[in-house]
Each structure stands twice: as structure tokens, then as C-alpha cells.
C-alpha positions, 0 to 999 in steps of 0.5 A: 499500499502507498503512503498516500493511500495509507494516509487517505485510509487514516483520514477515513478513520476519523469519523468524528470530523466533517470533510472540511475538517478532515481537509483542514486536518490534513493541511495542518498535520502535513504542514507540521511534517513536511519541509521545503526541499532547500536543495532544489531551491539553491541548485544552480543547474537549471536543466537539472532543476527543471527536470526534477520539477517536471516529474515531482508530481509522479507516484514515485516522487509522492512516495518519496515525499512521504518518506523524507518529508522534503517537498516543493509546491508542486507535491504539496499541491498534488497531495492536497489535490489527491486528499481533496478529491478523495473527500469529495471537493472539486479541487485543482492545481492552478498556477500562482497568477504572479508567477511568471517563470517559465518552468518552475513556477509556484503552484497552489490549489483551488476549490470551487464551491457549489455556488461557484465561489473559488478559494485557495490553499497553499500549503507550501507557503503556510508551512512556516506558520503552521510549524511556528503555531501561528494562524495560517494566511494561505487556507481559504483565500477567495480567488478573485482578480484582486487576491494577489495584488499584494500578499501583505494586505488582508484579503477575503477569506472563505472562513472567518478566523473564529470559524477556523479557530473552532475547526483547529480545536476540533482536529486537535491542532489548537489544544491550549486555546490560542495561537502564537500570534498572541505571543507575538502581539505581547512581544510587539507591546514590550518593543514599543517601550524600547527606543534603541533599535539594537535593543529592539532586535535583540529582544525579538531574536532572542525570544522569537522561538516560543515553541520547542517543536522542530522547524525546517531550515527554510521555514525558520528562515521565512518565518523569522525574517517575516516576523523581524520585519512585522515586529520591527516595522519597515521603517527600521529595515534599512539597518537590518538585513537577514543573510543565509549561512550554512555549515557542511555536515558529511554530505549535507548542508545545515542552513541557518540565518544570521541577521546583520545590524548596520551602523546607519541606513547607508549600510557602509559599516556593520554594528553587529551580527546575530548568527543563529545556532542550529543546535542550541536554537538560539541566536548569538551575538557577535562582532564582525571580526568574530563572524569573519573568523568563523567564515575564515576557519570554514566553520560557517559559509555564506555567499551574501554580498553583505560579507564584503561589508562585514569584512571591510568592517572587521578590517577596520576595526583590526586596524584601529586596534593595532 
């Protein structure tokens, strides 16, 4: 029996749930398990990437997903389509209206109700919300000509927040009667009493992971970047930039974020760097000199262009000390 068939049987066993509740259950349950396939994201071989994308929805590829939990959007959309069809929904896979890529473009699911209303699900984009236990933003968005003009703005949804909360309680996702959104809102109130940007950034980064659950590398990157921007407000982001770092472990690469705080909005000099420690699951503050030492010894690797500014700042400091 294939993994997807076993999962459908599992959904059938949840007889206390309605079909929409089973669909939401699968969305949240798989969202906790799946992680974006970072190897596909960073692969510079376009031909190889396109070949992988073209066969990513095959039966063999879907079976592999359930074994590895590593996915791309085409695979989450395919799996949710299989589940949706099994539960009796009129569901299909559509291309994201704003993605104009010629080959490996982003896809999601669209469900058509009996009254003609079309609403979407985008599990891949909700992975980092689900894994950080905050409210999802890509489940139930009503599809219209204006739906994707700006995804930061509130759109019209098929289900009210209270209705989704009721469903999440029934399916067991929400056990403590609150999402972590409430936690971040309290953080936002505390940040309002801080005047210094460095203090604000440190407060956010040292408290950004309230959950002990496992979070995917790419999901952590997106979530931390999003919430730092939300909590700091966009006007402060001219002095803050997130960069991607990684280290080699056996034949694999482990990815983790770092936040760079610049002295001014001109971004000509770096004040401090906050590097995420994957094992400790926390950010560690360091000087540009300490960061460059880690890159020079190969402890961490970053290909980001900001590395040049960090190196320049470190060299200036070294000359002043001498």
C-alpha cells in the first residue's frame, strides 16, 4: 500500500470530523511534517532543476515525499489535490497568478464550491506559519482578480478567524486555546517601550522561538525574516538585513539565518551580527571580526554580498586596534 493511500485511510478513520475538517486536518498535520526542499532551491543547474520539477508529481516522487518529508509546491499541491478529491471537493492545481517563471513556477490548489465561489490553499507557503503555531494565511483565500496584488494586505477569506479556530480545536491543532500570534502581539507591546534599534532587534531574536517543535530550515528563515520585519516595522529595516549561512555536515548542508545590524541606513559599516545556532536553537551576538573568523576557518559559509561589508568593517576595527 502506498503512503498516500495509507494517509487517505487514516483520514477515513476520523469519523468524528466533517469533510472540511478532515481537509483542514490534513493541511495542518502535513504542514507540521513537511519541509521545503532547500536542495532544489539552491541548485544552480537550471536543466537539472527543471527536470526535477517536471517529474516531481509522479507517484514515485510523492511516495518519496512521505518518506523524506522534503517537498516543493508542486508536490504539496498534488497531495492536497488527491486528498481533496478523495473527500469529495472540486479541487484542482493552478499556477500562482503573479509567478511568471517559464518553467519551475509556483502552484497552489483552488477549490470551487457549489455556488461558484473559488477559494485557494497554498500549503507550501503556510508551512512556516503552521510549524511556528501561528494562524495560517493561505488557507481559504477567496480567488478574485484582486487576490494577489499584494499578499501583505488582508484579503477576503472563505472562513472567518473564529470558524477556523473552532475547526483547529476540533482537529486537535489548537489545544491551549491560543495561537502564538498572541505571543508575538505581546512581544510587539514590549518592543514599543524600547527606543534603541539594537535593543529591539535583540529582544525579538532572543524570544522569537516560543515553541520547542522542530522547524524546517527554510521555514525558519522565512518565518524569522517575516516576523522581524513585522515587529520592527519596515521603516527600521534599512539598518537590518537577514543573510543565509550554512555549514557542511557529512554530505549535507545545514542552513541557518543570521541578522546583520548596520551602523546607519547607508549600510557601509556593520555594528553587530546575530547568528542562529541550529543545535542550541538560539541567536548568538558577535562582532564582524568574530563572524569573519568563523567564515575564514570554514565553520560557517555565506555567499551573501553583505559579507564584503562585514569583512571591510572587521578589517577597519583590526587596524584601529593595532
